[in-house]
LOSEDO-212466 format. One line per field, with one value per residue (C-alpha): residue in one letter; x, z, y; residue number from 1. Coordinates in nm, 2 decimals, decimal comma, padded with zeros to 4 digits. Each point is the difference from the previous one (the first is absolute). Layout:
# residues N
res <- [a  ...] $
X <- [X  ...] $
Z <- [Z  ...] $
Y <- [Y  ...] $
n <- [NUM  ...] $
***
This chain:
# residues 139
res <- [x  x  x  x  x  x  x  x  x  x  x  x  x  x  x  x  x  x  x  x  x  x  x  x  x  x  x  x  x  x  x  x  x  x  x  x  x  x  x  x  x  x  x  x  x  x  x  x  x  x  x  x  x  x  x  x  x  x  x  x  x  x  x  x  x  x  x  x  x  x  x  x  x  x  x  x  x  x  x  x  x  x  x  x  x  x  x  x  x  x  x  x  x  x  x  x  x  x  x  x  x  x  x  x  x  x  x  x  x  x  x  x  x  x  x  x  x  x  x  x  x  x  x  x  x  x  x  x  x  x  x  x  x  x  x  x  x  x  x] $
X <- [00,00  00,28  00,16  -00,33  -00,02  00,36  -00,07  -00,32  00,18  00,27  -00,26  -00,17  00,33  00,08  -00,34  00,03  00,35  -00,13  -00,27  00,24  00,08  00,36  00,21  00,23  00,37  00,11  00,27  -00,27  -00,12  00,11  -00,08  -00,04  00,03  -00,21  00,00  -00,24  00,13  -00,31  00,03  -00,25  00,16  -00,15  00,12  -00,24  -00,28  -00,05  -00,05  -00,37  -00,24  -00,06  00,36  -00,09  -00,13  00,33  00,11  -00,31  00,07  00,36  -00,13  -00,27  00,25  00,25  -00,26  -00,12  00,37  00,05  -00,31  00,16  00,31  -00,07  00,22  00,06  00,19  00,25  00,12  00,32  -00,21  00,07  -00,29  00,00  -00,09  -00,04  00,13  -00,12  00,01  -00,06  00,09  -00,13  00,18  00,01  00,26  00,01  -00,01  -00,26  00,02  -00,34  00,10  00,33  00,06  -00,22  -00,13  -00,32  -00,12  -00,05  00,00  -00,18  -00,31  00,22  00,19  -00,31  -00,15  00,32  -00,01  -00,36  00,14  00,23  -00,08  00,11  00,32  00,05  00,32  00,31  00,09  00,30  -00,01  00,37  -00,04  -00,31  00,17  00,31  -00,23  -00,19  00,32  00,12  -00,33  00,06  00,35  -00,09  -00,33] $
Z <- [00,00  00,09  -00,34  -00,18  00,18  -00,09  -00,37  00,01  00,14  -00,26  -00,28  00,13  00,01  -00,35  -00,13  00,16  -00,14  -00,35  00,03  00,07  -00,31  -00,11  -00,04  -00,30  00,08  -00,04  -00,25  -00,24  -00,04  -00,30  00,11  -00,25  00,13  -00,19  00,10  -00,15  -00,06  -00,07  -00,15  00,16  -00,13  -00,20  -00,33  00,06  00,20  -00,20  -00,34  00,08  00,23  00,28  00,11  00,16  -00,33  -00,09  00,35  00,06  -00,31  00,11  00,34  -00,16  -00,24  00,28  00,22  -00,29  -00,07  00,37  -00,01  -00,28  00,20  00,09  00,14  -00,24  00,00  -00,27  -00,14  00,20  00,32  00,08  00,10  -00,15  00,27  -00,02  00,22  -00,10  00,12  -00,14  00,01  -00,18  -00,09  -00,14  00,15  00,30  00,04  00,23  00,10  -00,02  00,14  00,03  -00,17  00,15  -00,07  -00,21  00,17  00,32  -00,10  -00,33  00,14  00,21  -00,31  -00,20  00,28  00,02  -00,37  00,03  00,24  -00,26  -00,08  -00,27  00,11  -00,30  -00,07  -00,16  -00,13  00,17  -00,17  00,06  00,38  00,00  -00,19  00,23  00,30  -00,16  -00,07  00,36  00,13  -00,22  00,12  00,37  -00,01] $
Y <- [00,00  00,24  -00,07  00,08  00,33  00,08  -00,08  00,20  00,30  -00,04  -00,02  00,32  00,19  -00,12  00,11  00,34  00,05  -00,10  00,27  00,29  00,21  -00,07  00,31  00,00  00,05  00,36  -00,10  -00,12  00,36  00,21  00,35  00,28  00,36  00,26  00,37  00,25  00,35  00,22  00,35  00,24  00,32  00,28  -00,16  -00,28  00,15  00,32  -00,17  -00,03  00,17  -00,06  -00,07  -00,33  -00,15  -00,16  -00,05  -00,21  -00,20  -00,07  -00,11  -00,23  -00,16  -00,06  -00,17  -00,22  -00,09  -00,09  -00,23  -00,20  -00,07  -00,36  -00,28  -00,28  -00,33  -00,06  -00,33  00,02  -00,02  00,36  00,23  00,35  00,25  00,38  00,28  00,34  00,36  00,35  00,36  00,31  00,32  00,35  00,23  -00,22  -00,38  -00,15  -00,37  -00,15  -00,34  -00,18  -00,33  -00,26  -00,35  00,00  -00,31  00,20  00,37  00,02  00,18  00,24  00,10  00,06  00,21  00,20  00,06  00,12  00,27  00,15  00,36  00,24  00,17  00,24  00,20  -00,14  -00,34  -00,15  -00,34  -00,07  00,04  -00,22  -00,28  00,02  -00,03  -00,29  -00,18  00,05  -00,15  -00,30  -00,05  00,05  -00,19] $
n <- [1  2  3  4  5  6  7  8  9  10  11  12  13  14  15  16  17  18  19  20  21  22  23  24  25  26  27  28  29  30  31  32  33  34  35  36  37  38  39  40  41  42  43  44  45  46  47  48  49  50  51  52  53  54  55  56  57  58  59  60  61  62  63  64  65  66  67  68  69  70  71  72  73  74  75  76  77  78  79  80  81  82  83  84  85  86  87  88  89  90  91  92  93  94  95  96  97  98  99  100  101  102  103  104  105  106  107  108  109  110  111  112  113  114  115  116  117  118  119  120  121  122  123  124  125  126  127  128  129  130  131  132  133  134  135  136  137  138  139] $
***
């Protein structure tokens, strides 16, 4: 009887262990880092009235793009994962969200992009690209 109880306990433990979701090893991930550099300067915004017309289009396109960043398994048994972040700029560079995993932070990034407003003034693209590259290297 004692042996039967031991076997039953072992079987229950085995069944519980089989039910737990298995985490894939981190080395199986193939992360891709993507950083959005969004121009909210006068050269974009003032092409059409009201000024937010093109800014809203940029925000909508970026959020749609983010929605399409899906994990996928490749034939080499690696899983493509996405890390993404964003900034917007004019004569100043404003970090929208640092590089973060889309498996956890997708909605936060889209909400942060919704908060982007028209800055106006100059177009310092070189400074924005430099900051975006720095975010990719640090992230």
